[in-house]
C-alpha positions as CSV (number, residue, x, y, z in Angstrom):
1,X,-43.6,0.7,-44.0
2,X,-46.4,3.1,-44.9
3,X,-48.8,1.3,-42.6
4,X,-46.5,1.5,-39.7
5,X,-45.8,5.2,-40.3
6,X,-49.6,5.9,-40.4
7,X,-50.2,3.9,-37.2
8,X,-47.4,5.9,-35.4
9,X,-48.5,9.3,-36.6
10,X,-52.2,8.9,-36.0
11,X,-51.7,7.3,-32.6
12,X,-49.5,10.3,-31.4
13,X,-52.2,12.7,-32.7
14,X,-55.0,10.9,-30.9
15,X,-52.9,10.6,-27.7
16,X,-52.1,14.4,-27.8
17,X,-55.8,15.3,-28.2
18,X,-56.8,13.0,-25.4
19,X,-54.2,14.5,-23.1
20,X,-55.5,18.0,-23.4
21,X,-57.8,17.3,-20.4
22,X,-55.0,15.6,-18.4
23,X,-53.0,17.5,-15.8
24,X,-49.2,16.7,-15.6
25,X,-47.0,17.3,-12.6
26,X,-43.2,17.1,-13.0
27,X,-41.7,14.4,-10.8
28,X,-38.2,14.4,-9.2
29,X,-35.5,12.2,-10.6
30,X,-34.4,9.0,-8.8
31,X,-32.0,6.1,-9.5
32,X,-31.1,2.5,-8.8
33,X,-29.6,1.8,-5.4
34,X,-26.0,1.3,-6.6
35,X,-25.6,3.0,-10.0
36,X,-21.9,2.2,-10.4
37,X,-22.4,-1.5,-9.8
38,X,-25.8,-2.0,-11.5
39,X,-25.4,-4.1,-14.6
40,X,-28.9,-3.8,-15.9
41,X,-32.2,-2.3,-14.8
42,X,-35.7,-2.2,-16.2
43,X,-39.2,-1.0,-15.2
44,X,-42.4,-3.1,-15.3
45,X,-46.0,-1.8,-15.5
46,X,-49.0,-4.0,-15.7
47,X,-52.7,-3.8,-16.5
48,X,-53.0,-0.2,-17.7
49,X,-56.5,-1.0,-19.1
50,X,-56.6,2.1,-21.3
51,X,-60.1,2.9,-22.5
52,X,-61.9,5.9,-24.0
53,X,-64.6,6.0,-21.3
54,X,-62.2,6.4,-18.4
55,X,-60.0,9.5,-18.6
56,X,-58.8,9.2,-15.0
57,X,-57.0,5.9,-15.9
58,X,-55.4,7.7,-18.8
59,X,-54.2,10.5,-16.5
60,X,-52.7,8.0,-14.2
61,X,-51.0,6.1,-17.0
62,X,-49.4,9.3,-18.5
63,X,-48.2,10.5,-15.1
64,X,-46.6,7.1,-14.4
65,X,-44.8,7.2,-17.8
66,X,-43.2,10.5,-16.8
67,X,-41.8,8.9,-13.6
68,X,-40.5,5.9,-15.5
69,X,-38.5,8.2,-17.7
70,X,-37.0,10.1,-14.7
71,X,-34.7,7.3,-13.6
72,X,-31.2,8.8,-13.8
73,X,-29.5,5.6,-15.1
74,X,-32.1,5.2,-17.8
75,X,-34.1,2.0,-18.4
76,X,-32.5,-0.9,-20.3
77,X,-36.0,-1.9,-21.0
78,X,-39.6,-1.0,-20.1
79,X,-42.0,-3.9,-19.9
80,X,-45.8,-3.6,-20.2
81,X,-47.2,-6.8,-18.8
82,X,-50.5,-7.1,-20.7
83,X,-54.0,-5.8,-20.5
84,X,-52.5,-2.6,-21.8
85,X,-55.9,-1.8,-23.3
86,X,-59.4,-2.6,-22.0
87,X,-60.9,-4.1,-25.2
88,X,-58.1,-4.1,-27.8
89,X,-59.9,-1.3,-29.8
90,X,-58.0,0.7,-32.4
91,X,-58.6,4.0,-30.5
92,X,-57.4,2.4,-27.2
93,X,-54.2,1.1,-28.9
94,X,-53.7,4.6,-30.3
95,X,-54.0,6.2,-26.9
96,X,-51.7,3.6,-25.2
97,X,-49.0,3.6,-27.9
98,X,-49.2,7.3,-28.6
99,X,-48.5,8.1,-24.9
100,X,-45.6,5.6,-24.7
101,X,-44.1,7.3,-27.8
102,X,-44.5,10.8,-26.3
103,X,-43.4,10.2,-22.7
104,X,-40.6,7.7,-23.0
105,X,-37.4,8.3,-24.7
106,X,-37.5,7.9,-28.5
107,X,-34.9,5.1,-28.5
108,X,-36.4,3.4,-25.4
109,X,-36.5,-0.4,-25.7
110,X,-40.0,-1.6,-24.9
111,X,-41.3,-5.1,-24.5
112,X,-45.1,-5.4,-24.6
113,X,-46.9,-8.5,-23.4
114,X,-50.4,-9.7,-24.6
115,X,-53.2,-9.9,-22.0
116,X,-56.7,-11.2,-22.3
117,X,-58.2,-7.7,-22.6
118,X,-55.9,-6.9,-25.4
119,X,-57.4,-9.7,-27.5
120,X,-61.1,-9.1,-26.6
121,X,-61.5,-10.7,-23.2
122,X,-63.6,-13.4,-24.8
123,X,-65.9,-10.8,-26.3
124,X,-64.0,-10.0,-29.5
125,X,-62.2,-11.9,-32.3
126,X,-58.9,-13.1,-30.9
127,X,-57.4,-13.7,-34.3
128,X,-58.1,-10.2,-35.5
129,X,-57.1,-8.5,-32.2
130,X,-53.9,-10.6,-31.9
131,X,-52.9,-9.3,-35.4
132,X,-53.8,-5.8,-34.3
133,X,-51.5,-6.2,-31.3
134,X,-48.7,-7.4,-33.6
135,X,-49.3,-4.4,-36.0
136,X,-49.0,-1.8,-33.2
137,X,-46.1,-3.6,-31.5
138,X,-44.2,-3.8,-34.8
139,X,-45.0,-0.2,-35.7
140,X,-44.0,1.4,-32.4
141,X,-41.3,-0.9,-30.9
142,X,-39.3,-2.0,-33.9
143,X,-40.3,-5.6,-33.9
144,X,-41.4,-8.0,-36.7
145,X,-43.9,-10.3,-34.9
146,X,-46.7,-12.5,-36.2
147,X,-47.2,-14.3,-32.9
148,X,-47.6,-13.3,-29.3
149,X,-44.3,-14.7,-28.0
150,X,-40.7,-13.7,-28.5
151,X,-37.3,-13.2,-26.8
152,X,-34.5,-10.7,-26.7
153,X,-31.1,-10.6,-25.1
154,X,-30.4,-7.4,-23.2
155,X,-27.0,-6.8,-21.6
156,X,-26.3,-10.5,-21.8
157,X,-29.6,-11.5,-20.0
158,X,-32.4,-13.3,-21.8
159,X,-35.8,-11.7,-21.7
160,X,-38.7,-14.1,-22.7
161,X,-42.3,-13.0,-23.4
162,X,-45.0,-15.6,-23.4
163,X,-48.5,-15.1,-24.9
164,X,-51.9,-16.8,-25.3
165,X,-52.6,-18.5,-28.7
166,X,-56.0,-20.1,-28.4
167,X,-59.0,-18.5,-30.0
168,X,-61.3,-19.1,-27.0
169,X,-60.9,-19.0,-23.3
170,X,-58.5,-16.1,-23.5
171,X,-58.4,-15.9,-19.7
172,X,-55.7,-18.5,-19.7
173,X,-52.1,-18.7,-21.0
174,X,-52.9,-21.1,-23.9
175,X,-49.6,-22.4,-25.3
176,X,-49.1,-24.4,-28.5
177,X,-46.6,-27.2,-28.9
178,X,-44.6,-24.8,-31.1
179,X,-44.4,-22.2,-28.2
180,X,-43.3,-24.9,-25.7
181,X,-40.6,-26.2,-28.1
182,X,-39.5,-22.6,-28.8
183,X,-39.3,-21.9,-25.1
184,X,-37.2,-25.0,-24.5
185,X,-34.8,-23.9,-27.2
186,X,-34.4,-20.3,-25.8
187,X,-33.8,-21.7,-22.3
188,X,-31.1,-24.1,-23.6
189,X,-29.3,-21.2,-25.3
190,X,-29.6,-19.0,-22.2
191,X,-28.2,-21.7,-20.0
192,X,-24.9,-21.4,-21.8
193,X,-24.5,-17.8,-20.9
194,X,-24.9,-18.4,-17.1
195,X,-26.8,-15.1,-17.0
196,X,-30.2,-14.4,-15.4
197,X,-33.4,-15.1,-17.4
198,X,-36.5,-13.0,-17.0
199,X,-39.8,-14.4,-18.2
200,X,-42.8,-12.2,-18.7
201,X,-46.4,-13.3,-19.1
202,X,-49.7,-11.6,-18.3
203,X,-50.8,-14.8,-16.6
204,X,-49.7,-16.7,-13.5
205,X,-47.7,-19.8,-14.5
206,X,-50.4,-22.1,-13.1
207,X,-52.8,-20.6,-15.7
208,X,-51.0,-22.3,-18.5
209,X,-53.1,-24.6,-20.7
210,X,-52.7,-26.5,-23.9
211,X,-54.5,-25.3,-27.1
212,X,-57.7,-27.2,-26.0
213,X,-57.9,-25.3,-22.8
214,X,-56.7,-28.2,-20.6
215,X,-54.6,-27.2,-17.6
216,X,-51.0,-28.3,-17.8
217,X,-48.0,-28.3,-15.4
218,X,-45.6,-28.4,-18.3
219,X,-44.7,-24.7,-18.0
220,X,-44.1,-24.8,-14.3
221,X,-42.1,-28.0,-14.6
222,X,-39.9,-26.6,-17.3
223,X,-39.1,-23.4,-15.5
224,X,-38.6,-25.1,-12.2
225,X,-36.1,-27.6,-13.7
226,X,-34.2,-24.7,-15.4
227,X,-34.0,-22.8,-12.1
228,X,-32.4,-25.6,-10.2
229,X,-29.0,-24.7,-11.7
230,X,-29.7,-21.4,-13.3
231,X,-31.3,-18.1,-12.4
232,X,-34.8,-17.5,-13.6
233,X,-37.5,-15.0,-12.6
234,X,-41.1,-15.0,-13.7
235,X,-43.3,-11.8,-13.8
236,X,-47.0,-11.6,-14.3
237,X,-50.1,-9.4,-13.7
238,X,-53.7,-10.3,-14.4
239,X,-54.8,-10.7,-10.8
240,X,-55.1,-7.0,-9.9
241,X,-53.8,-7.8,-6.4
242,X,-51.9,-4.9,-4.7
243,X,-48.1,-5.2,-4.3
244,X,-47.3,-6.4,-0.8
245,X,-44.3,-8.4,0.5
246,X,-46.4,-11.2,2.0
247,X,-48.2,-12.3,-1.2
248,X,-46.6,-10.7,-4.3
249,X,-43.4,-12.6,-4.3
250,X,-44.2,-16.4,-4.3
251,X,-41.5,-19.1,-4.8
252,X,-43.6,-22.2,-4.2
253,X,-43.5,-23.3,-7.9
254,X,-39.7,-23.7,-7.8
255,X,-38.6,-20.3,-9.1
256,X,-39.1,-16.7,-8.0
257,X,-42.3,-15.1,-9.2
258,X,-43.5,-11.5,-8.9
259,X,-47.2,-10.6,-9.3
260,X,-47.5,-7.0,-10.5
261,X,-50.7,-5.0,-9.6
262,X,-53.0,-3.1,-11.9
263,X,-51.2,0.2,-12.6
264,X,-54.4,2.2,-13.0
265,X,-56.2,0.8,-9.9
266,X,-58.9,3.3,-8.8
267,X,-61.5,3.6,-6.1
268,X,-64.7,1.5,-6.5
269,X,-67.9,3.1,-7.7
270,X,-68.3,5.9,-10.2
271,X,-65.9,8.5,-8.6
272,X,-62.7,6.8,-9.9
273,X,-60.7,8.2,-6.9
274,X,-56.9,7.9,-6.7
275,X,-56.2,5.5,-3.9
276,X,-53.2,4.0,-2.1
277,X,-52.6,1.4,-4.7
278,X,-52.9,3.6,-7.8
279,X,-49.8,3.7,-10.0
280,X,-47.7,0.9,-8.6
281,X,-45.2,-1.2,-10.6
282,X,-41.7,-2.3,-10.1
283,X,-38.0,-1.5,-10.9
284,X,-35.7,-4.5,-11.3
285,X,-32.0,-4.0,-10.7
286,X,-29.4,-6.6,-11.7
287,X,-26.0,-6.8,-10.0
288,X,-23.2,-9.3,-10.3
289,X,-24.4,-11.3,-7.3
290,X,-28.1,-10.5,-6.9
291,X,-31.3,-9.2,-8.4
292,X,-33.4,-6.7,-6.5
293,X,-37.1,-6.1,-7.3
294,X,-38.2,-2.8,-5.9
295,X,-41.9,-1.7,-5.7
296,X,-42.2,1.7,-7.3
297,X,-45.1,4.1,-6.9
298,X,-44.8,5.6,-10.4
299,X,-47.8,7.9,-9.8
300,X,-46.5,9.6,-6.7
301,X,-42.8,9.3,-7.7
302,X,-41.6,7.4,-4.7
303,X,-40.6,3.9,-3.6
304,X,-43.3,1.6,-2.4
305,X,-43.3,1.4,1.5
306,X,-45.3,-1.1,3.6
307,X,-47.6,0.0,6.4
308,X,-44.9,-0.9,8.9
309,X,-42.3,1.3,7.2
310,X,-40.5,-1.5,5.5
311,X,-39.5,-1.1,1.8
312,X,-41.6,-3.3,-0.5
313,X,-38.8,-5.0,-2.2
314,X,-37.2,-8.4,-2.5
315,X,-33.5,-9.3,-3.1
316,X,-32.5,-12.6,-4.6
317,X,-29.0,-14.1,-4.6
318,X,-27.8,-15.4,-7.9
319,X,-26.6,-19.0,-8.2
320,X,-24.3,-18.0,-11.1
321,X,-23.0,-14.9,-9.5
322,X,-20.3,-13.0,-11.3
323,X,-17.1,-12.9,-9.4
324,X,-16.0,-9.4,-8.4
325,X,-12.8,-8.2,-10.0
326,X,-9.9,-8.5,-7.5
327,X,-8.8,-5.0,-6.6
328,X,-5.2,-4.5,-7.6
329,X,-3.0,-3.5,-4.7
330,X,-0.3,-0.9,-5.6
331,X,3.2,-2.4,-5.2
332,X,6.0,-0.5,-3.4
333,X,8.5,-2.0,-5.8
334,X,8.8,0.0,-9.0
335,X,10.8,-2.7,-10.7
336,X,7.8,-5.1,-10.4
337,X,4.9,-3.0,-11.6
338,X,1.4,-4.6,-11.6
339,X,2.1,-7.3,-9.0
340,X,-0.1,-7.6,-5.9
341,X,1.3,-7.3,-2.5
342,X,1.2,-11.1,-2.0
343,X,3.1,-11.7,-5.2
344,X,5.8,-9.3,-4.1
345,X,6.1,-11.2,-0.8
């Protein structure tokens, strides 16, 4: 308790000091496409890469958080898809978590994911840095984790976070037998609900390995089998590829995938210029019969549009769509209240 309190307070102080040099511009509010029918919505941001030596990235991150908060319907969850820090350093974690605490709503549900940079990028001690990730996650987001994977149920839908466990080759999604067995159990429970399942990993599914670093198709096979009769969506970052319709929404593995870009993408060289792909993430909207993934330019406060003017978004029909409630037709016969026109002949 004391440790968590100290982590929270010191992180907010550090973030506040670092932000003195950052300029903030209010953004206009926005909302999901159909607020009255939307059952669940959440925002996803990936690869913030917060570091002390790049204040421009920090400015971008803080401005994006302001836009995330502006959605009128609120966020049922905000997901940070890994590589939230550049090196997993204490000061970087303080900057990242302090900003999240200051800019998002106090009671905002946040689901963080572990990326290779968060645990040293093969240059630090993964065991130490993984524990640090757990400490900050527990202190700021009300969790009680001692491992990099977990699940939560939000508005009936299952949210699954996967994470690397090996102490070397952190560039891959190394999964233990325990994590695989746990995942199988979570999916079995989720199948009973007939609700959509959302899986989050910093890594593409084909980057999965066993604990010895050997590539395995076990994860893809498991998720593809589940998606045959259920609705499953897999989100990942890591590649730093810009968000475009023609390559960011693959389905060749047997389930829908969305590859999120680096949020703090900047121009090459030492100038760190803001470019077209700076500040891009996604807003996911869940309806009774479909899921829509909408590219969002959180930095500029606008929806992502392709060069041809088409919206950068993808709509998926749900196999287990919820039937719409039949609208009751008012009867003309007061002695038979509540009956439909058909029932009244």
